[in-house]
C-alpha positions in Angstrom: -0.1 0.0 0.4 1.2 3.5 -1.1 2.0 5.9 1.9 -0.6 8.9 1.5 1.8 11.7 -0.5 1.0 15.2 -1.0 3.4 17.0 -3.1 1.3 20.3 -3.4 1.7 23.1 -1.5 0.1 23.1 1.9 -2.4 25.8 0.9 -3.4 24.6 -2.5 -6.1 22.1 -3.1 -7.0 19.8 -5.9 -10.6 19.7 -6.9 -11.6 16.6 -5.3 -10.2 18.4 -2.2 -11.8 21.5 -2.5 -15.5 19.8 -3.5 -15.0 17.6 -0.3 -14.5 20.4 2.0 -17.3 22.4 0.5 -19.3 19.4 0.4 -20.6 19.8 -2.9 -19.9 17.3 -5.8 -16.9 17.7 -8.2 -19.0 18.6 -11.0 -19.9 21.8 -9.2 -16.6 23.0 -8.4 -15.5 22.6 -12.3 -18.6 25.1 -13.1 -17.6 27.4 -10.6 -14.1 27.3 -12.4 -15.4 27.6 -15.7 -17.6 30.5 -14.7 -15.2 32.5 -13.2 -16.4 32.1 -9.7 -13.4 30.4 -8.2 -9.6 30.7 -10.2 -7.2 27.8 -10.5 -3.5 27.4 -11.0 -2.4 24.1 -12.4 0.6 22.5 -10.4 1.9 19.5 -11.6 -0.8 19.4 -14.2 -3.6 19.2 -12.1 -6.3 22.6 -11.2 -5.4 23.4 -7.8 -7.6 26.0 -5.7 -6.2 28.4 -3.3 -7.7 27.3 0.1 -7.7 30.6 1.5 -11.4 31.7 1.9 -12.2 28.9 -0.1 -15.7 28.8 1.3 -16.5 32.4 1.0 -15.2 32.8 -2.3 -17.4 29.7 -3.5 -20.7 30.1 -1.4 -20.7 34.1 -1.4 -20.4 34.0 -5.1 -23.1 31.5 -5.8 -25.9 32.3 -3.5 -28.7 34.3 -4.6 -29.6 37.2 -2.1 -32.5 37.0 0.0 -34.0 40.4 -1.6 -33.7 39.5 -5.2 -36.7 37.7 -6.9 -35.9 34.3 -8.3 -38.1 34.9 -11.4 -36.1 37.5 -12.5 -38.7 40.4 -12.4 -38.2 43.3 -10.8 -41.7 45.0 -10.9 -45.3 44.1 -11.3 -46.0 43.2 -15.3 -47.9 45.9 -16.6 -51.2 44.0 -17.3 -53.2 46.3 -18.9 -50.9 46.7 -22.2 -50.5 42.4 -21.9 -54.3 42.2 -21.7 -54.4 44.1 -25.0 -51.8 42.5 -27.0 -53.5 39.5 -26.0 -56.6 40.7 -27.2 -55.4 41.6 -30.5 -53.5 37.9 -30.7 -56.8 36.1 -29.7 -59.5 38.3 -31.0 -63.0 38.5 -29.9 -64.3 35.1 -31.0 -62.1 33.6 -28.5 -64.2 32.0 -25.6 -63.8 32.8 -21.8 -62.8 30.5 -19.3 -63.0 27.8 -18.7 -60.6 26.2 -21.0 -59.9 22.7 -22.0 -56.2 21.7 -21.9 -54.9 22.9 -25.5 -57.0 26.3 -25.5 -55.2 26.9 -21.6 -51.7 26.0 -23.3 -52.7 28.6 -26.4 -53.8 31.1 -23.6 -50.1 30.8 -21.7 -48.2 30.9 -25.0 -50.3 34.2 -26.1 -49.9 35.9 -22.9 -45.7 35.1 -23.0 -45.6 36.9 -26.7 -47.9 39.9 -25.3 -45.5 40.3 -22.3 -42.5 40.2 -24.6 -44.4 42.7 -27.2 -45.3 44.6 -24.2 -41.8 45.1 -22.6 -42.3 43.4 -19.6 
C-alpha cells in the first residue's frame, strides 16, 4: 500500500479536495471554475484551488441574495398592456374561461408573447 503523499503546497487543494471541503460535487467546483467564480493554478498538471477563503469565495458568489426575486422580474408586469396585446392575438371570437387543455396552452403561449411585445 502506498503511503499518503501530497506533493502540493499546503495552501492549495485539488478539485476533489475542494469539493470534499465544501460538501459539493466535483462537478459543482468545475462549474465554479468555468464561470470564473473560482480561480485555479496548474500545479503538477492538476487544477488546484487556493484554500484560503475558499468557502467565502465559492458560497459568497453562488448564493442568491434573499432580497432578489427568484424569477427575475423586478416589478409587477403591466397587465393592461399585456391584455391589449393578448386581445389582439386572440380576437373577439375567443371563448372565456374555463378552457380545455389546448386552449389553456394557447392562452399561456399568447400571454408569454404579449409580455415580450409589451416589454415586460
